[in-house]
MARBA-3410 file (N, C-alpha, C, O; in Angstrom, 1 decimal):
105
-46.0,11.9,31.5,-46.9,12.3,30.4,-47.2,11.1,29.6,-46.4,10.3,29.2 ~ -48.5,11.0,29.3,-48.9,9.8,28.5,-48.9,10.2,27.0,-49.2,11.3,26.6 ~ -48.6,9.1,26.2,-48.6,9.3,24.8,-50.0,9.3,24.2,-51.0,9.3,25.0 ~ -50.1,9.3,22.9,-51.5,9.3,22.3,-52.3,8.0,22.6,-53.5,8.1,22.8 ~ -51.6,6.9,22.8,-52.3,5.7,23.1,-52.4,5.5,24.6,-52.9,4.4,25.0
-52.1,6.4,25.4,-52.2,6.3,26.8,-51.1,5.7,27.5,-51.0,5.6,28.8 ~ -50.1,5.1,26.8,-48.9,4.5,27.4,-47.9,5.5,27.7,-47.6,6.4,27.0 ~ -47.3,5.4,28.9,-46.3,6.3,29.4,-45.0,5.7,29.1,-44.5,4.8,29.8 ~ -44.3,6.3,28.1,-43.0,5.8,27.7,-42.1,6.9,27.3,-42.4,8.1,27.5 ~ -40.9,6.6,26.9,-39.9,7.6,26.5,-40.2,8.3,25.2,-39.7,9.4,25.0
-40.9,7.7,24.4,-41.2,8.4,23.1,-40.0,8.2,22.2,-39.4,7.1,22.1 ~ -39.7,9.2,21.4,-38.6,9.1,20.4,-37.3,9.6,21.0,-36.2,9.6,20.3 ~ -37.2,10.0,22.2,-36.0,10.5,22.8,-34.9,9.4,22.9,-35.2,8.3,23.3 ~ -33.7,9.7,22.5,-32.6,8.7,22.6,-32.5,7.8,21.4,-31.7,6.9,21.4 ~ -33.4,8.0,20.4,-33.3,7.1,19.2,-32.1,7.3,18.3,-31.7,6.4,17.6
-31.5,8.5,18.4,-30.4,8.8,17.5,-29.1,8.1,18.0,-28.2,7.9,17.2 ~ -29.0,7.8,19.3,-27.8,7.3,19.9,-27.4,6.0,19.2,-26.3,5.8,18.8 ~ -28.3,5.0,19.1,-27.9,3.7,18.5,-27.5,3.9,17.0,-26.6,3.3,16.5 ~ -28.2,4.9,16.3,-27.8,5.1,14.9,-26.4,5.7,14.8,-25.6,5.3,14.0 ~ -26.1,6.7,15.7,-24.8,7.3,15.7,-23.7,6.3,16.0,-22.6,6.3,15.4
-24.0,5.4,17.0,-23.0,4.4,17.3,-22.8,3.4,16.2,-21.7,3.0,15.9 ~ -23.8,3.1,15.4,-23.7,2.2,14.3,-22.9,2.9,13.2,-22.0,2.2,12.5 ~ -23.1,4.2,13.0,-22.3,4.9,11.9,-20.8,4.9,12.4,-19.9,4.8,11.5 ~ -20.6,5.2,13.6,-19.2,5.2,14.1,-18.5,3.8,14.0,-17.4,3.7,13.6 ~ -19.2,2.8,14.3,-18.7,1.4,14.1,-18.4,1.1,12.7,-17.4,0.5,12.4
-19.3,1.5,11.8,-19.0,1.3,10.4,-17.8,2.1,9.9,-17.0,1.6,9.1 ~ -17.6,3.3,10.4,-16.5,4.1,10.0,-15.2,3.5,10.5,-14.2,3.5,9.8 ~ -15.2,2.9,11.7,-14.0,2.2,12.2,-13.7,1.0,11.4,-12.5,0.8,11.0 ~ -14.7,0.2,11.0,-14.4,-1.0,10.1,-13.9,-0.5,8.8,-12.9,-1.2,8.3 ~ -14.4,0.5,8.2,-13.9,1.0,6.9,-12.4,1.4,7.0,-11.6,1.1,6.2
-12.1,2.2,8.1,-10.8,2.6,8.3,-9.8,1.5,8.5,-8.7,1.5,8.0 ~ -10.2,0.5,9.3,-9.4,-0.7,9.5,-9.1,-1.5,8.3,-8.1,-2.2,8.2 ~ -10.0,-1.4,7.3,-9.9,-2.1,6.0,-9.0,-1.3,5.1,-8.2,-1.8,4.4 ~ -9.2,0.0,5.1,-8.5,0.9,4.1,-7.0,1.1,4.5,-6.2,1.2,3.5 ~ -6.7,1.1,5.7,-5.3,1.4,6.1,-4.3,0.3,5.5,-3.3,0.7,4.9
-4.6,-1.0,5.7,-3.7,-2.0,5.1,-3.6,-1.9,3.6,-2.6,-2.1,3.0 ~ -4.8,-1.6,3.0,-4.8,-1.5,1.5,-4.0,-0.4,1.0,-3.2,-0.5,0.0 ~ -4.0,0.7,1.8,-3.2,1.9,1.4,-1.7,1.6,1.6,-0.9,2.0,0.8 ~ -1.4,0.9,2.7,0.0,0.6,2.9,0.5,-0.3,1.8,1.7,-0.1,1.3 ~ -0.3,-1.3,1.4,0.1,-2.2,0.3,0.3,-1.5,-1.0,1.3,-1.7,-1.7
-0.6,-0.5,-1.3,-0.4,0.3,-2.5,0.8,1.1,-2.5,1.5,1.2,-3.5 ~ 1.2,1.6,-1.3,2.4,2.4,-1.2,3.6,1.6,-1.4,4.6,2.0,-2.0 ~ 3.6,0.4,-0.8,4.7,-0.6,-1.0,4.9,-0.9,-2.5,6.0,-1.0,-2.9 ~ 3.8,-1.2,-3.1,3.9,-1.5,-4.6,4.5,-0.4,-5.4,5.3,-0.6,-6.3 ~ 4.1,0.8,-5.1,4.6,2.0,-5.8,6.1,2.2,-5.5,6.9,2.5,-6.4
6.5,2.0,-4.2,7.9,2.2,-3.9,8.7,1.1,-4.5,9.9,1.3,-5.0 ~ 8.2,-0.1,-4.6,8.9,-1.3,-5.3,9.1,-1.0,-6.8,10.2,-1.2,-7.3 ~ 8.0,-0.5,-7.4,8.2,-0.1,-8.9,9.2,0.9,-9.1,10.1,0.8,-10.0 ~ 9.2,2.0,-8.2,10.2,3.0,-8.4,11.6,2.5,-8.1,12.5,2.8,-8.9 ~ 11.8,1.7,-7.1,13.1,1.1,-6.8,13.6,0.2,-7.9,14.8,0.2,-8.3
12.7,-0.6,-8.5,13.0,-1.5,-9.6,13.5,-0.7,-10.8,14.5,-1.0,-11.4 ~ 12.8,0.4,-11.1,13.1,1.2,-12.3,14.5,1.8,-12.1,15.4,1.7,-13.0 ~ 14.7,2.4,-10.9,16.0,3.0,-10.6,17.2,2.0,-10.6,18.3,2.3,-11.1 ~ 16.9,0.8,-10.0,18.0,-0.2,-9.9,18.3,-0.7,-11.3,19.4,-1.0,-11.6 ~ 17.3,-0.9,-12.1,17.5,-1.4,-13.5,18.4,-0.4,-14.3,19.3,-0.8,-15.0
18.1,0.9,-14.2,18.8,1.9,-14.9,20.3,1.9,-14.3,21.2,2.0,-15.1 ~ 20.4,1.9,-13.0,21.8,1.9,-12.4,22.5,0.6,-12.8,23.7,0.7,-13.2 ~ 21.8,-0.5,-12.8,22.5,-1.8,-13.2,22.9,-1.8,-14.7,24.0,-2.3,-15.0 ~ 22.1,-1.2,-15.5,22.5,-1.2,-16.9,23.6,-0.3,-17.2,24.5,-0.5,-18.0 ~ 23.7,0.8,-16.4,24.8,1.8,-16.6,26.1,1.4,-15.9,27.2,1.5,-16.5
26.0,0.8,-14.7,27.2,0.5,-14.0,27.3,-0.9,-13.4,28.4,-1.2,-12.7 ~ 26.4,-1.8,-13.6,26.5,-3.1,-13.1,25.7,-3.5,-11.9,25.0,-2.6,-11.3 ~ 25.9,-4.7,-11.5,25.1,-5.2,-10.4,25.3,-4.5,-9.0,24.3,-4.2,-8.3 ~ 26.5,-4.2,-8.7,26.8,-3.5,-7.4,26.0,-2.2,-7.4,25.5,-1.8,-6.3 ~ 26.0,-1.5,-8.5,25.3,-0.2,-8.5,23.8,-0.4,-8.3,23.1,0.4,-7.7
23.3,-1.5,-9.0,21.9,-1.8,-8.8,21.5,-2.1,-7.3,20.5,-1.7,-6.8 ~ 22.4,-2.8,-6.7,22.2,-3.2,-5.2,22.2,-1.9,-4.4,21.3,-1.7,-3.6 ~ 23.1,-1.0,-4.7,23.2,0.3,-3.9,21.9,1.1,-4.1,21.3,1.7,-3.2 ~ 21.5,1.3,-5.4,20.3,2.1,-5.7,19.1,1.5,-5.1,18.2,2.2,-4.6 ~ 18.9,0.2,-5.2,17.8,-0.5,-4.6,17.7,-0.2,-3.1,16.7,0.2,-2.5
18.8,-0.4,-2.4,18.9,-0.1,-1.0,18.6,1.3,-0.6,17.9,1.6,0.4 ~ 19.1,2.2,-1.4,18.9,3.7,-1.2,17.4,4.0,-1.4,16.9,5.0,-0.8 ~ 16.7,3.2,-2.1,15.2,3.4,-2.3,14.4,2.5,-1.3,13.2,2.4,-1.5 ~ 15.0,1.9,-0.3,14.3,1.1,0.7,13.9,-0.2,0.2,13.0,-0.8,0.7 ~ 14.6,-0.7,-0.8,14.2,-2.1,-1.4,15.4,-3.0,-1.3,16.6,-2.6,-1.1
15.1,-4.3,-1.4,16.1,-5.3,-1.5,16.1,-5.9,-2.9,15.1,-6.2,-3.5 ~ 17.3,-5.9,-3.5,17.5,-6.5,-4.8,17.4,-8.0,-4.7,18.2,-8.6,-4.1 ~ 16.4,-8.6,-5.3,16.1,-10.0,-5.3,16.9,-10.7,-6.4,17.4,-11.8,-6.2 ~ 16.8,-10.1,-7.6,17.6,-10.7,-8.7,18.1,-9.7,-9.7,17.4,-8.6,-9.8 ~ 19.2,-10.0,-10.3,19.7,-9.1,-11.3,20.2,-10.0,-12.5,20.9,-11.0,-12.2
19.9,-9.7,-13.7,20.3,-10.5,-14.8,20.6,-9.6,-16.0,19.8,-8.7,-16.3 ~ 21.7,-9.9,-16.6,22.1,-9.1,-17.8,22.2,-10.1,-19.0,22.7,-11.2,-18.9 ~ 21.6,-9.7,-20.1,21.6,-10.5,-21.3,21.8,-9.6,-22.5,20.9,-8.9,-23.0 ~ 23.1,-9.5,-22.9,23.4,-8.6,-24.0,23.3,-7.2,-23.5,23.9,-6.8,-22.5 ~ 22.5,-6.4,-24.2,22.4,-5.0,-23.8,21.2,-4.8,-22.7,21.1,-3.7,-22.2
20.5,-5.8,-22.4,19.4,-5.7,-21.5,19.7,-6.2,-20.1,20.5,-7.1,-19.9 ~ 19.2,-5.5,-19.1,19.3,-5.8,-17.7,18.0,-5.9,-17.1,17.1,-5.0,-17.3 ~ 17.7,-7.0,-16.4,16.5,-7.2,-15.7,16.7,-7.2,-14.2,17.7,-7.8,-13.7 ~ 15.9,-6.6,-13.4,16.1,-6.6,-11.9,14.7,-6.9,-11.3,13.7,-6.6,-11.9 ~ 14.8,-7.5,-10.1,13.6,-7.7,-9.3,13.9,-7.2,-7.9,15.0,-7.6,-7.4
13.0,-6.4,-7.4,13.2,-5.9,-6.0,12.0,-6.2,-5.1,10.9,-6.5,-5.6 ~ 12.3,-6.1,-3.8,11.2,-6.3,-2.9,11.2,-5.2,-1.9,12.2,-4.8,-1.4 ~ 10.0,-4.7,-1.6,9.7,-3.7,-0.6,8.6,-4.2,0.3,7.5,-4.3,-0.2 ~ 8.9,-4.6,1.5,7.9,-5.3,2.3,7.4,-6.6,1.7,8.2,-7.4,1.4 ~ 6.1,-6.7,1.4,5.6,-7.8,0.7,5.4,-7.6,-0.8,5.1,-8.5,-1.5
5.7,-6.4,-1.2,5.6,-6.1,-2.6,6.8,-6.4,-3.4,8.0,-6.1,-3.0 ~ 6.7,-6.9,-4.6,7.8,-7.2,-5.5,7.5,-6.5,-6.8,6.4,-6.3,-7.2 ~ 8.6,-6.0,-7.5,8.5,-5.4,-8.8,9.7,-5.8,-9.6,10.8,-6.0,-9.1 ~ 9.5,-5.8,-10.9,10.5,-6.1,-11.9,10.7,-4.9,-12.8,9.7,-4.2,-13.1 ~ 11.9,-4.7,-13.4,12.1,-3.7,-14.4,13.2,-4.1,-15.3,14.0,-5.0,-15.0
13.2,-3.5,-16.5,14.2,-3.8,-17.5,14.7,-2.5,-18.0,14.0,-1.5,-18.2 ~ 16.0,-2.5,-18.2,16.7,-1.4,-18.8,17.7,-1.9,-19.9,18.1,-3.0,-19.8 ~ 18.0,-1.0,-20.8,18.9,-1.3,-21.9,20.2,-0.5,-21.8,20.1,0.7,-21.6 ~ 21.3,-1.2,-21.9,22.6,-0.5,-21.9,22.8,0.3,-23.2,22.3,-0.1,-24.3 ~ 23.4,1.4,-23.1,23.7,2.2,-24.3,24.9,1.7,-25.0,25.3,2.2,-26.0
END
């Protein structure tokens, strides 16, 4: 079948395939970017939670308690410091670090 200009070609058939493939490729790139960002955000949140809990435990019962609470929250206690009534801790979860302070009663 000849087109309006007399040329016998495919016309518009199949034009959506490259567009759909481009959209799928873009979606894959977006997902590959968002997954690591989401994981990092989760690690930061877990580190903050673990630091808060470890600081409270450390203020109430000392460094050993802070170590146990940090480990129970999936974190590693990086540092613990007491100065008077204040206790500071730093924990690590994956690549994320967080600090927290608590006051002894």
